C-alpha positions as CSV (number, residue, x, y, z in Angstrom):
1,M,0.0,0.0,0.0
2,Q,2.7,2.4,1.0
3,R,4.7,1.5,-2.1
4,S,1.7,2.2,-4.3
5,L,1.2,5.6,-2.7
6,I,4.9,6.5,-3.2
7,L,4.8,5.3,-6.7
8,S,1.6,7.3,-7.5
9,A,3.1,10.4,-5.9
10,C,6.3,10.0,-8.1
11,I,4.2,9.6,-11.2
12,L,2.0,12.6,-10.4
13,L,5.1,14.7,-9.9
14,F,6.7,13.5,-13.2
15,L,3.4,14.2,-15.1
16,T,3.0,17.6,-13.5
17,L,6.6,18.9,-13.6
18,G,8.1,16.9,-16.5
19,C,11.7,17.0,-17.2
20,H,13.9,20.1,-17.1
21,Q,16.5,20.8,-19.7
22,G,20.1,20.6,-18.7
23,P,23.1,22.1,-20.5
24,A,22.8,19.5,-23.3
25,A,19.1,20.1,-24.0
26,H,17.0,17.8,-26.1
27,T,14.0,19.0,-28.1
28,D,11.0,19.7,-25.9
29,S,9.2,16.6,-27.2
30,A,12.0,14.1,-26.6
31,R,14.0,15.0,-23.5
32,C,16.0,12.9,-21.1
33,I,17.5,13.9,-17.9
34,V,20.1,11.9,-15.8
35,E,20.0,12.7,-12.1
36,G,23.3,14.4,-11.2
37,G,23.8,15.7,-14.7
38,G,25.9,12.8,-16.0
39,P,25.7,11.3,-19.5
40,F,23.0,8.8,-20.5
41,P,24.4,5.3,-19.7
42,G,25.5,3.3,-22.7
43,F,23.9,0.1,-21.4
44,L,20.4,1.8,-21.8
45,V,21.0,2.7,-25.5
46,G,19.1,0.6,-28.0
47,V,15.8,-1.2,-28.1
48,W,13.8,-2.3,-25.0
49,R,10.8,-4.5,-25.7
50,N,7.8,-5.9,-23.8
51,G,6.4,-8.9,-25.7
52,E,3.2,-9.3,-23.8
53,H,1.7,-5.9,-24.5
54,G,3.8,-5.0,-27.5
55,W,5.5,-1.9,-26.1
56,E,8.9,-1.0,-27.5
57,F,11.3,2.0,-26.9
58,T,14.4,2.9,-28.8
59,F,16.9,5.0,-26.8
60,E,19.5,7.0,-28.7
61,P,23.0,7.7,-27.2
62,D,21.9,11.1,-26.0
63,G,19.0,9.5,-24.1
64,S,16.2,10.7,-26.4
65,I,13.5,8.2,-27.4
66,S,13.6,8.1,-31.3
67,S,10.8,5.6,-31.8
68,I,8.2,3.5,-30.0
69,V,5.9,0.7,-30.7
70,L,2.6,1.6,-29.1
71,S,0.6,-1.1,-27.3
72,L,-2.6,0.2,-28.9
73,G,-2.5,-1.6,-32.3
74,R,1.2,-2.2,-32.0
75,I,1.9,0.8,-34.2
76,R,5.5,2.0,-34.7
77,L,5.8,5.7,-34.2
78,K,8.8,8.0,-34.7
79,Q,9.2,11.1,-32.6
80,G,7.9,14.2,-34.3
81,E,6.2,12.4,-37.2
82,V,2.5,12.0,-37.7
83,A,1.9,8.3,-38.7
84,E,-0.9,7.4,-41.1
85,I,-1.6,3.6,-41.1
86,P,-3.9,1.8,-43.6
87,M,-6.6,-0.2,-41.7
88,I,-8.9,-3.0,-42.8
89,K,-12.1,-2.3,-44.7
90,G,-10.6,0.9,-46.2
91,G,-10.1,2.7,-42.9
92,K,-7.0,4.4,-41.7
93,G,-5.3,5.3,-38.4
94,V,-3.6,8.7,-37.7
95,F,-1.3,9.0,-34.7
96,T,0.3,12.2,-33.5
97,P,3.1,11.7,-31.0
98,G,3.3,14.0,-28.0
99,D,6.1,14.4,-25.5
100,W,8.4,11.4,-24.9
101,K,10.5,11.9,-21.8
102,A,13.0,9.8,-19.7
103,Y,14.5,10.3,-16.3
104,Y,17.3,8.0,-15.0
105,T,18.7,7.8,-11.4
106,P,22.1,6.1,-11.5
107,S,22.2,5.5,-7.7
108,T,19.1,3.3,-7.8
109,R,19.2,2.2,-11.4
110,E,15.7,3.5,-11.7
111,L,14.4,4.5,-15.2
112,T,11.1,6.5,-15.7
113,V,9.6,6.9,-19.2
114,K,6.6,9.0,-20.0
115,I,5.0,8.5,-23.4
116,S,2.2,10.9,-24.6
117,I,0.1,10.4,-27.7
118,K,-1.2,13.9,-28.5
119,D,-4.1,12.5,-30.5
120,F,-5.1,9.6,-32.6
121,R,-8.0,8.5,-34.8
122,I,-8.6,5.0,-36.0
123,E,-11.4,4.3,-38.6
124,V,-12.5,0.8,-39.5
125,A,-15.7,0.5,-41.5
126,D,-18.4,2.4,-39.5
127,N,-16.4,2.4,-36.3
128,I,-14.1,5.2,-35.0
129,L,-11.8,5.3,-32.0
130,E,-10.2,8.6,-31.2
131,G,-8.5,10.3,-28.3
132,K,-5.2,10.7,-26.5
133,S,-3.1,8.9,-23.9
134,T,-0.3,9.2,-21.5
135,D,1.6,6.2,-20.2
136,V,4.3,6.1,-17.6
137,F,6.8,3.3,-16.9
138,L,8.8,3.3,-13.7
139,G,11.2,0.6,-12.6
140,E,14.6,-0.6,-11.9
141,I,17.1,-1.8,-14.5
142,S,18.7,-5.2,-13.6
143,E,22.4,-5.3,-12.6
144,D,23.3,-7.0,-15.9
145,G,21.5,-4.2,-17.9
146,K,19.2,-6.6,-19.7
147,T,15.9,-6.4,-17.9
148,W,13.7,-3.5,-16.8
149,Q,11.0,-4.4,-14.3
150,T,8.4,-1.7,-14.4
151,V,5.0,-0.5,-13.2
152,W,3.0,0.7,-16.2
153,T,0.5,3.4,-15.3
154,S,-1.8,4.4,-18.2
155,F,-4.1,7.4,-18.5
156,P,-6.3,6.7,-21.6
157,D,-8.8,9.3,-22.8
158,Y,-10.6,7.6,-25.7
159,M,-14.0,8.1,-27.4
160,A,-15.5,5.3,-29.5
161,H,-18.1,6.0,-32.1
162,T,-20.0,2.9,-33.4
163,P,-23.5,2.6,-34.9
164,E,-24.8,1.1,-31.6
165,N,-22.9,3.6,-29.3
166,P,-22.3,6.9,-31.1
167,N,-20.3,8.5,-28.2
168,F,-18.9,5.9,-25.9
169,E,-16.3,7.5,-23.6
170,M,-13.4,5.4,-22.3
171,K,-11.5,7.5,-19.9
172,E,-9.4,6.7,-16.8
173,E,-11.1,8.8,-14.0
174,S,-8.6,7.9,-11.3
175,E,-5.8,10.3,-10.7
176,Y,-3.6,7.3,-10.1
177,G,-4.3,5.7,-13.6
178,N,-4.5,2.0,-14.4
179,Q,-1.4,0.2,-13.0
180,Q,0.1,-3.1,-13.8
181,G,3.6,-4.7,-13.8
182,L,5.5,-5.1,-17.1
183,V,8.9,-6.5,-17.8
184,F,11.0,-5.1,-20.7
185,N,14.0,-6.9,-22.1
186,K,17.0,-5.3,-23.9
187,V,16.9,-6.5,-27.5
188,E,20.3,-7.6,-28.8
189,T,21.1,-5.9,-32.1
190,P,23.6,-7.4,-34.6
191,S,27.0,-5.6,-34.6
């Protein structure tokens, strides 16, 4: 219970305050900060994947997140680029990335990532799903640098439009979001 309250407080602070730019500032939409002002650790650079829900993050050497695979539809997005995806039955999906931020604490090996989707719209036949979302991942990186055990907190704000339900709202009302544990693994890339 106490751990959940502390975790929720950290997430709320992160969502409210965000990251602050240091001397080597990133763009506003893809910032990373390392506590103590050091460089982004090399062992975090590369692809981190969760197979169960489909999430994937690609960290660059400066700590920025250059691309993600979004759990919703397992769509690959690149930072700063609107993605248009063809859907079945002549539909399409349009996704606009928001801020993608990371914060790393070397002393505890704790990595926090915040992924915002500014807006999206998915059309399939007579059905439309649209909205925005914010997802926060908080957890410790293993000593060998290959596993990231996280708590995923999601704040979806969706509206579904179907012939049966023209305006069906799907929004997380709790200030603490939906929480569940997720494990990410570092993906080995060929040299």
